[in-house]
N, C-alpha and C positions, 0 to 999 in steps of 0.2 A: 433604722439602727441595726436590726438583726442581720441585714446584708453586710454591714460594715464588720460586725463581729465574725460572721461566717467567713468573710474574705481574709481577715486576719488569721483565723484558725487554719484556713487553707494554706497560708504562707508558712505557718509553723509546722504543718504536717508533712515535713520533707521525707519522712520514712514511709509514707503511704503511697499506694499506687494511685495513678491519675484518676481512675474512676471513683476511688474512695474520696479523694480530695474534692472531686466534682460533687459528690453527695453532700459535703459540708456546705457548699455555697448554694445548694438548691433549696429554694423556699417557695417555689411556685408550681408544685406538683410534678417536679422532675425535669423542668425545662432549663434549669441552670440560671445563672445571673447574666447580666449584660456582657460581662467580660467573656464568659463562656461562649456566648453567641458570637462574639467577635472572633474568638479563637476558631470556632467551627467554620465561620465564613472564610477565614484565611486558609484553613486546612483544605476547604473545598476548592477555593480559587487558586491557591498556590501550594499544592501538595508537595512540591519540591523544597519548601521552606519549613523551618521549625519556628512556629509563632509562640512557643511557650514563654519567652520572656514577657510577653504582653500579660500573661497570667499574674506576674509579679508587679511589673511597673504600671500596668493598667489599673490594678487594684490599689496600689499605693497612691496613684494620682486621684482616684475616686475617693479614697479614704481621706486624703489631705483636704480635698474640697469640702467634704462633709464635716470634717473636724473643724475646719476654719469657720464654717457657718455656725456650728454649735458654739464655738468659742466666742465668736462675735456676739451672738445672742446672749450668752451667759454673762460676758463682761459688761454688756449694756445695762444689766440690772444693777451694776455698781457704778454706773456713769463712767466707765472706762472702755477703751478700745483694746484689742489684743496688743497693739504696739505700746500703748501707755502702760498696760499691765507688765509688759516685758521690761520696761524701764524701771518701774517700781520694784519688781521682783529682782532685777539685777542689783539694785541698790540694797535691797533687804538682805540678800544672800551674801553680800560682800562683808557683812559684819559691821559692828559699830566702828566709826560713827556714821555708817551708811552713806558714804559720799564717794563720788567718782567725778572725774572730769568728763566733759562730753566726748572727747576722743577715746577715753577708756570705755565709756558706755558703748560707743560705736564699735569698738574692737571686739567686744564680747556680746554683741547682738547682731541681728540681721539688718539693722537700720544703718543708713548712711549718716555722716555727720550732720548734713542738712536736716535729715529726718529726725535725728536726735534733738536738734535745736528746736524744731517745731513742737515735738512732744514735751520737751522741758518747759517751753513757754506755756503750754496748755496746763501742764501739771502745776506749774508755779501759780498760775492764775486761779487754779482750783485749791490752792493752799496745801498741796500734797508734797511739794518739794520747795526748797529755797536755794538760791545761789549764794555761795559764800566764797570769799577770796582765799587763796592759799596763804597760809602764814609765812611761807618761804618765798613766794613770788606772787605779788598782788595782781600781776597780769593774768595769772591762772585762776579760773573760777571753777569751783566744785558745785555739783548738784548734790543736795543732801536731803534726805527724808525729813519732813517735819514730824511732829508728834502725831498729827492727824494722818499724815501719809503712812507712818509706821503702823498705826492702828488699822488703816484701810487695807494695806497690803497683807497684814496678818489675817484679817478677816477673809479677804478674797482668796488668798492662796489656800487656806483651810477648806473653803467651800469648793474651790477648783479641784483640789486633789481628791476630795470626796466624790465629786462628779466623775472624774476620770477613773477612779477606782470602781465606781458603779458600772461604767462602760466596759470595764474589763472583768466584771464579776462572773461572767460565764466561762472564763478561762481558769483552768486549774493552776496552782502555783508553778508547776513544771512547764505548762504551756506558756504562762506569762514570762518566765525566765528564758525559755527557748526563743520566744518571739523577740525579746529585748536583745538577746545575743545574736540572733540572725540579722536583725535590722542594723545592729552595730557593725556586723561583718559586711553587710551590703553598703553601708555608708562609707566604710573604709575602702571598699573596692571602687567607689565613685570618687573619693577625695584623696585617697592615699596614693603612694607611688605604685606604679604597675610593675610587672616583672622586668620590663626593659628600662626601669628607672624614671620614666616620665609619669606625669599625672594622668589618671584616668580621664577620658574625655567623653 
């Protein structure tokens, strides 16, 4: 966990010199983390190249893997998977009556329509959602939180946010805000239009 926090802080420290940023991620007596070692190897083998993007994307990849493992373990204590949690949270934050069609859920999540259907089946069997027909078109079915589902997601999201806040506890409020801002900027550079009008690839 300290390595994850150190890597995030290094990403925030854009105004620091490289050797200072290096110190943030050092937790083994001055040898740096694995990403630093990879960077050193590339600098040694290809001194004509600038491997510095690995310092960002390599750490983001490692953080994502670690975060997914933590999230999976955490959600399992509530008999949920991260994907099932995503569906329940999607319905909860939509507001009363906490219902959406499968296509609406798929559009606002990272799951495909088939993946949504599978998750809805499992959540319905668990009594956390129910399928209700649209009052305007009975061919359209909504997924809606049950009373038990609403109580479950309220419990889980409270604990989930507390855990994530604890993971960020070593960051100052300004570091936290800077990290969120820089990650949003990075996401836009990956998904938004580039300077020539095409999507970043």
